[in-house]
C-alpha positions, 0 to 999 in steps of 0.5 A, a space after each residue: 158936149 157938142 160932138 155928142 148932139 151932132 151924132 144925136 141930131 144926125 139922121 146918117 149916122 146911127 148912133 153905133 158903139 164903134 162910132 161913138 169910140 171913134 168920136 171919143 178917141 178923135 176928141 181925146 187927140 188920139 188916134 185908132 192906128 190898126 185893128 190887131 188880130 192876136 189870138 184864136 180860142 176855138 172859133 173866137 178871135 183875139 182883137 186889139 185895137 191900137 191907139 196912139 196918144 196924141 200926134 206922137 203919143 204912145 200907143 196902147 192896145 186895147 181888146 175890142 170885141 171883132 165885129 166892133 174892130 171891123 166896123 172902126 176899121 170901116 169908119 176910120 180907115 185903120 189898117 186891120 193885122 193879123 198874126 201870121 199863126 192865126 192866119 196859118 190856122 184858118 187859111 184855106 187852099 183856094 184850089 180846093 174851094 169849089 166854085 158855084 154850080 160845080 
């Protein structure tokens, strides 16, 4: 109850779903290890969050929305990883990008 009270009383940190999720994982003794971009369906990315139970516990993966995953990574400092096949599908040759004003 104390964490919820702190969040509700905080003016600096809005009560967002990613922030709530981070606090719940932390309060249960878990850790957000990484964000994993694992799939591409049309223009939608499949993203999972790797959660560790306790200090040396099992790692479990949970499907999350891409926007929430980016916010969670920003809040926790967890790295974002993408599968090689996803990177190959969406990569762009930097030499073919037009610079501003050209």
